[in-house]
C-alpha positions as CSV (number, residue, x, y, z in Angstrom):
1,X,128.9,114.0,88.8
2,X,125.2,113.3,88.3
3,X,123.6,110.3,86.7
4,X,120.0,110.3,85.4
5,X,118.1,107.0,85.8
6,X,114.7,106.7,84.1
7,X,111.8,104.3,84.1
8,X,108.1,104.3,83.8
9,X,107.7,103.8,87.5
10,X,109.6,102.4,90.5
11,X,111.4,99.5,88.7
12,X,114.6,101.3,87.9
13,X,115.3,101.9,91.6
14,X,116.6,98.3,91.6
15,X,119.4,99.7,89.4
16,X,119.8,103.0,91.3
17,X,120.3,101.0,94.5
18,X,123.2,99.1,93.0
19,X,124.8,102.2,91.5
20,X,124.6,103.8,94.9
21,X,126.4,100.8,96.5
22,X,129.1,100.6,93.9
23,X,129.8,104.4,93.4
24,X,128.3,106.2,96.4
25,X,129.9,109.6,95.4
26,X,127.6,110.0,92.4
27,X,124.6,112.3,92.6
28,X,121.6,110.3,91.4
29,X,118.5,111.7,89.8
30,X,115.7,109.2,89.4
31,X,112.9,110.0,86.9
32,X,109.7,108.0,87.3
33,X,107.4,108.6,84.3
34,X,104.4,107.6,86.4
35,X,101.9,109.8,84.5
36,X,102.7,107.9,81.2
37,X,102.9,104.4,82.8
38,X,102.8,101.6,82.0
39,X,105.1,101.7,79.0
40,X,104.1,98.1,78.1
41,X,100.7,99.4,76.9
42,X,102.1,102.2,74.7
43,X,103.2,101.9,71.1
44,X,106.9,102.1,70.2
45,X,106.4,105.5,68.6
46,X,104.8,106.9,71.8
47,X,107.7,105.6,73.9
48,X,110.3,107.0,71.5
49,X,108.7,110.4,71.6
50,X,108.5,110.3,75.4
51,X,112.1,109.3,75.9
52,X,113.3,112.2,73.7
53,X,111.4,114.6,76.1
54,X,112.8,112.9,79.2
55,X,116.3,113.1,77.7
56,X,115.9,116.8,77.1
57,X,114.7,117.3,80.7
58,X,117.6,115.3,82.2
59,X,120.1,117.3,80.1
60,X,118.7,120.5,81.6
61,X,119.2,119.0,85.1
62,X,122.9,118.7,84.3
63,X,123.3,114.9,84.3
64,X,126.5,113.4,82.9
65,X,124.9,110.2,81.6
66,X,121.5,108.6,81.3
67,X,120.6,105.0,82.3
68,X,117.4,103.7,80.7
69,X,116.4,101.4,83.5
70,X,113.5,99.9,81.7
71,X,113.6,96.8,79.4
72,X,110.7,97.9,77.3
73,X,112.1,101.4,76.7
74,X,115.5,100.0,75.9
75,X,114.1,97.6,73.3
76,X,112.0,100.1,71.4
77,X,113.5,103.5,72.0
78,X,117.1,103.6,73.2
79,X,118.5,104.2,69.7
80,X,116.2,107.2,69.2
81,X,117.3,108.6,72.5
82,X,121.0,108.2,71.7
83,X,120.4,110.0,68.4
84,X,119.0,113.0,70.3
85,X,121.5,113.5,73.0
86,X,125.3,113.9,73.3
87,X,125.4,112.1,76.7
88,X,126.3,108.5,77.2
89,X,123.2,106.4,77.3
90,X,123.2,103.0,79.0
91,X,120.3,100.6,78.5
92,X,119.2,97.4,80.2
93,X,118.7,94.0,78.4
94,X,117.3,90.7,79.7
95,X,120.2,88.9,81.4
96,X,119.8,85.6,79.4
97,X,123.5,85.0,78.9
98,X,124.3,84.4,82.6
99,X,121.0,82.5,83.0
100,X,122.0,79.9,80.4
101,X,125.4,79.6,82.0
102,X,124.1,78.8,85.5
103,X,121.0,76.7,84.6
104,X,121.7,73.0,85.7
105,X,118.5,71.5,84.2
106,X,118.9,73.6,81.1
107,X,115.4,75.0,81.5
108,X,115.2,78.8,81.7
109,X,112.1,81.1,82.0
110,X,112.2,84.7,80.9
111,X,109.6,86.9,82.5
112,X,108.9,90.2,80.8
113,X,106.3,92.8,79.9
114,X,104.4,91.9,76.7
115,X,106.4,94.4,74.5
116,X,109.7,93.0,75.7
117,X,108.5,89.4,75.4
118,X,107.6,89.9,71.8
119,X,110.7,91.9,70.8
120,X,113.1,90.9,68.1
121,X,116.0,91.8,70.5
122,X,114.9,89.2,73.1
123,X,114.6,86.5,70.5
124,X,118.1,87.4,69.2
125,X,119.7,87.2,72.7
126,X,118.0,83.8,73.3
127,X,119.1,82.3,70.1
128,X,122.6,83.6,70.6
129,X,123.1,82.1,74.0
130,X,120.6,79.3,74.6
131,X,122.7,76.4,73.3
132,X,120.8,73.3,74.4
133,X,118.6,75.0,76.9
134,X,114.8,75.0,76.8
135,X,113.4,78.5,77.1
136,X,110.0,79.6,78.3
137,X,109.1,83.2,77.6
138,X,106.4,84.5,79.9
139,X,104.8,87.9,80.2
140,X,102.5,89.7,82.5
141,X,100.5,92.7,81.3
142,X,99.8,94.0,84.8
143,X,102.6,92.9,87.3
144,X,104.8,96.0,86.7
145,X,101.9,98.3,87.1
146,X,100.7,96.6,90.3
147,X,104.2,96.8,91.8
148,X,104.0,100.6,91.2
149,X,100.9,100.7,93.4
150,X,102.8,99.1,96.4
151,X,102.0,98.7,99.3
152,X,98.3,99.0,98.5
153,X,98.7,96.3,95.8
154,X,100.6,93.8,98.0
155,X,97.9,91.2,97.9
156,X,97.4,91.5,94.2
157,X,101.2,91.3,93.5
158,X,101.5,88.2,95.7
159,X,98.7,86.5,93.8
160,X,100.2,87.4,90.4
161,X,103.6,86.1,91.3
162,X,102.2,82.9,92.8
163,X,100.4,82.1,89.6
164,X,103.4,82.8,87.5
165,X,105.6,80.7,89.7
166,X,103.2,77.8,89.7
167,X,103.5,77.6,85.9
168,X,107.3,77.7,86.2
169,X,107.4,74.9,88.8
170,X,105.1,72.8,86.6
171,X,107.6,73.3,83.7
172,X,110.5,72.4,86.0
173,X,112.2,75.8,85.4
174,X,115.4,76.0,87.5
175,X,116.5,79.5,86.4
176,X,114.4,82.6,86.1
177,X,115.4,85.8,84.2
178,X,113.5,88.9,85.6
179,X,113.4,90.9,82.3
180,X,111.6,93.9,83.7
181,X,113.4,96.2,86.3
182,X,110.2,96.3,88.4
183,X,110.3,92.6,89.2
184,X,113.4,92.5,91.3
185,X,111.7,94.9,93.8
186,X,109.6,91.8,94.8
187,X,112.3,89.2,94.4
188,X,111.6,87.8,97.8
189,X,108.1,86.8,96.7
190,X,109.5,84.9,93.8
191,X,111.9,83.2,96.1
192,X,109.1,82.3,98.5
193,X,107.2,80.5,95.7
194,X,110.0,79.1,93.6
195,X,112.3,78.0,96.5
196,X,116.0,78.6,97.1
197,X,117.0,76.1,94.4
198,X,115.8,78.3,91.5
199,X,118.3,80.8,90.4
200,X,116.9,84.3,89.8
201,X,118.9,86.5,87.5
202,X,118.5,90.3,87.0
203,X,120.7,92.9,85.3
204,X,121.5,95.6,87.9
205,X,125.1,94.6,88.4
206,X,125.8,94.4,84.7
207,X,124.2,97.7,84.0
208,X,126.2,99.4,86.8
209,X,129.4,98.0,85.4
210,X,128.6,99.2,81.9
211,X,127.7,102.7,83.3
212,X,131.1,102.9,85.1
213,X,132.9,101.9,81.9
214,X,131.1,104.5,79.9
215,X,131.9,107.2,82.5
216,X,135.6,106.2,82.4
217,X,135.6,106.7,78.6
218,X,133.7,110.0,78.6
219,X,135.0,111.6,81.9
220,X,138.3,109.9,82.8
221,X,139.6,112.6,85.1
222,X,136.4,113.0,87.0
223,X,136.0,109.2,87.5
224,X,139.5,109.1,89.0
225,X,138.3,111.5,91.6
226,X,135.3,109.4,92.4
227,X,137.3,106.3,93.3
228,X,138.9,107.6,96.6
229,X,136.2,110.1,97.4
230,X,134.5,110.0,100.8
231,X,131.7,112.3,99.5
232,X,128.2,110.7,99.5
233,X,126.1,111.9,96.6
234,X,122.5,113.1,96.9
235,X,119.5,111.2,95.6
236,X,116.6,113.1,93.9
237,X,113.3,111.3,93.1
238,X,111.1,112.9,90.5
239,X,107.6,111.7,89.3
240,X,105.6,113.0,86.4
241,X,102.3,112.2,88.3
242,X,102.2,114.0,91.6
243,X,104.1,114.6,94.8
244,X,102.3,111.7,96.5
245,X,103.6,109.3,93.8
246,X,107.1,110.8,94.1
247,X,107.0,110.3,97.9
248,X,106.0,106.7,97.4
249,X,109.3,106.0,95.6
250,X,111.2,106.5,98.9
251,X,110.2,103.0,100.2
252,X,112.3,101.3,97.5
253,X,115.5,103.3,98.1
254,X,117.8,101.1,100.1
255,X,120.1,104.0,101.4
256,X,117.6,105.7,103.7
257,X,120.4,107.7,105.3
258,X,121.1,109.6,102.1
259,X,119.9,113.1,101.5
260,X,116.8,112.6,99.4
261,X,114.9,115.3,97.6
262,X,111.4,114.5,96.2
263,X,109.4,116.5,93.7
264,X,106.9,116.1,90.8
265,X,107.2,117.7,87.4
266,X,104.9,118.1,84.4
267,X,106.3,116.8,81.1
């Protein structure tokens, strides 16, 4: 079975890595829409049109399900994608529910791209689960983009994260929701500046669990075969920019012993 995982850049590899750990028999095709990045600067209509094209591409590649591993794309375009494909489509949402559960000081920060930070869906989730917690919604228009330029952008990323963390520390935040899949790629930098006492929550485990549930519903017999399989699936990395950008995705793949194919496509 093959799973398509899409994002505007490298961020969704945080979710691909967890899928790989939990279900290593799956073949994984990672689609980085680097030529169209960052999604946070695009209109909802542009992202919706783009996801339809990507969905059509992934269908032609023979995937059995699509993971939209991008908070911004999930918020503004997942319903449109679902209406244009017969495949199971799994999205990613800010993990505010577990954040409110673990916060001891009842002060949570949600860090997102501007589109996600302003979305009606994020506000709905916060109001549903916040109870008596204080919530600080923060956004960065450039952090996801700079992470995509890693390692050349390492100094810039460190500076951006340090400034964001200073604001959180001043506000006595004790739990941080990383509401963009790019951000967990540099989780260690957040830990460095926030300290070990600040809980950092991201959605990879939950998205992987939901993917597995949807696969069981859609392909029950095939999933039974995955459980005891010793087969290790392949990993394919695709970029819409160029082969250099596609090759740069390798550094974020945790399973470096896997067979990895890299290519660029025009879309």
